[in-house]
C-alpha positions as CSV (number, residue, x, y, z in Angstrom):
1,M,-30.3,46.7,21.9
2,K,-28.5,46.0,25.1
3,E,-30.9,42.9,26.2
4,K,-29.9,41.0,22.9
5,L,-25.8,41.5,23.8
6,P,-26.1,38.8,26.4
7,H,-27.8,36.4,24.1
8,T,-25.1,37.1,21.5
9,L,-22.3,36.7,23.9
10,I,-23.8,33.2,25.2
11,L,-24.4,32.2,21.4
12,V,-20.5,33.2,20.6
13,A,-19.3,31.2,23.6
14,V,-21.0,28.0,22.9
15,A,-20.1,28.3,19.5
16,L,-16.4,28.7,20.5
17,V,-16.7,25.7,22.8
18,A,-17.9,23.7,20.4
19,C,-15.5,24.6,17.8
20,A,-12.6,24.0,20.6
21,V,-14.4,20.6,21.5
22,I,-14.5,19.6,17.8
23,T,-10.7,20.8,17.2
24,G,-9.7,19.1,20.2
25,Y,-11.1,15.7,19.1
26,N,-9.5,16.0,15.7
27,A,-6.3,16.8,17.2
28,F,-5.9,14.1,19.4
29,Y,-7.9,11.1,18.1
30,V,-5.9,9.0,15.6
31,P,-7.7,6.1,14.0
32,P,-6.1,2.9,14.1
33,T,-4.3,2.3,10.9
34,S,-2.9,-1.2,9.5
35,L,-0.7,-2.2,6.7
36,P,-2.4,-3.9,3.7
37,Q,-2.0,-7.8,3.5
38,V,-0.8,-9.5,0.8
39,I,-2.2,-12.6,0.1
40,Y,0.2,-15.2,-1.5
41,T,-1.2,-17.9,-3.4
42,Q,0.1,-20.3,-6.3
43,Q,-1.0,-19.8,-9.9
44,G,-4.4,-21.3,-10.3
45,T,-5.4,-21.2,-6.5
46,V,-7.8,-19.1,-4.8
47,P,-7.0,-17.6,-1.3
48,S,-9.8,-18.9,1.2
49,G,-12.6,-16.1,1.6
50,A,-11.5,-14.3,-1.6
51,L,-14.6,-15.1,-3.4
52,E,-18.2,-14.4,-2.2
53,S,-20.2,-17.7,-1.7
54,G,-21.6,-18.9,-4.6
55,T,-19.2,-17.6,-7.3
56,E,-16.6,-19.8,-9.1
57,P,-13.1,-18.8,-10.1
58,A,-13.0,-18.1,-13.9
59,R,-11.2,-21.2,-15.6
60,Q,-8.7,-20.8,-18.5
61,S,-8.7,-23.2,-21.3
62,S,-5.3,-25.2,-21.6
63,T,-4.3,-23.2,-24.7
64,Q,-5.0,-20.0,-23.2
65,A,-3.0,-20.6,-20.2
66,Q,-0.2,-21.8,-22.3
67,T,0.3,-18.8,-24.7
68,Q,-0.5,-16.0,-21.8
69,P,3.1,-14.8,-20.1
70,N,3.9,-15.4,-16.6
71,V,1.9,-12.5,-14.8
72,A,2.1,-12.0,-11.2
73,L,-0.8,-12.8,-9.1
74,Y,0.2,-10.7,-6.2
75,K,2.1,-7.3,-5.6
76,I,5.2,-7.4,-3.4
77,N,5.3,-4.5,-1.1
78,I,8.9,-3.2,-1.3
79,N,8.6,-1.4,2.1
80,T,8.0,-4.6,3.8
81,A,9.4,-7.5,1.9
82,D,12.7,-9.3,2.9
83,E,15.5,-10.3,0.8
84,Q,13.9,-13.6,0.0
85,K,10.7,-12.3,-0.8
86,L,12.5,-9.6,-3.2
87,Q,14.3,-12.1,-5.3
88,E,10.9,-13.7,-6.4
89,L,10.5,-10.5,-8.7
90,E,11.8,-10.9,-12.3
91,G,15.3,-9.3,-12.5
92,I,16.1,-9.3,-8.9
93,G,19.0,-11.7,-7.5
94,P,20.5,-11.7,-4.3
95,V,22.7,-8.7,-4.8
96,L,20.0,-6.4,-5.6
97,A,17.4,-7.7,-3.1
98,R,20.3,-6.8,-0.5
99,R,20.9,-3.4,-1.9
100,I,17.2,-2.7,-1.8
101,V,16.8,-3.6,1.8
102,E,19.9,-1.7,2.5
103,Y,18.8,1.4,0.7
104,R,15.4,1.4,2.6
105,E,17.2,0.9,6.2
106,Q,19.3,3.8,5.2
107,N,16.7,6.2,3.5
108,G,13.5,5.1,5.1
109,S,10.5,3.7,3.4
110,F,9.9,4.1,-0.4
111,Q,7.4,7.0,-0.8
112,Q,7.0,6.3,-4.5
113,L,7.6,3.2,-6.7
114,E,10.1,5.3,-8.9
115,E,12.5,5.8,-5.9
116,L,13.7,2.2,-6.6
117,K,15.5,3.6,-9.3
118,N,17.7,5.2,-6.8
119,V,19.1,1.9,-5.9
120,K,22.3,0.9,-7.7
121,G,21.8,-1.6,-10.3
122,I,18.2,-0.7,-11.0
123,G,17.8,1.5,-13.9
124,D,15.0,2.2,-16.5
125,S,14.8,-1.3,-17.9
126,V,14.9,-3.3,-15.0
127,F,12.3,-0.9,-13.3
128,A,9.9,-1.1,-16.2
129,G,9.7,-5.1,-15.8
130,L,9.2,-4.6,-12.2
131,E,6.8,-1.7,-11.8
132,H,3.3,-4.0,-12.5
133,D,4.7,-6.5,-9.6
134,I,5.5,-3.9,-6.9
135,T,3.7,-1.9,-4.5
136,I,4.6,0.5,-1.8
């Protein structure tokens, strides 16, 4: 039995070293992150590189385009947008845009879209009109 003891100790030591190496790697390695980029386009245009080669964008007939309501082609990130960009949102004028930026500066980035309701002047009805056009 005593002959197996040194082998067991060596195996346990190797396992502990391996665990320490893995833990150290996970503790100190931080993968690089980048913020998502929003591609801004005009209605009816397609950003370059957005389509795979050989595909064509879907076309709408003129009657379909006229009857559909205005739908945002992109979402605005409320954590990175400036006042001018925020004013592109329906129902957001210069005063509300300034309040959103001030709220963000005082309280940090929005963690949930619903936090936008904490900004003075943005209630349930205004938020309902914005919620599909914004992101965090």
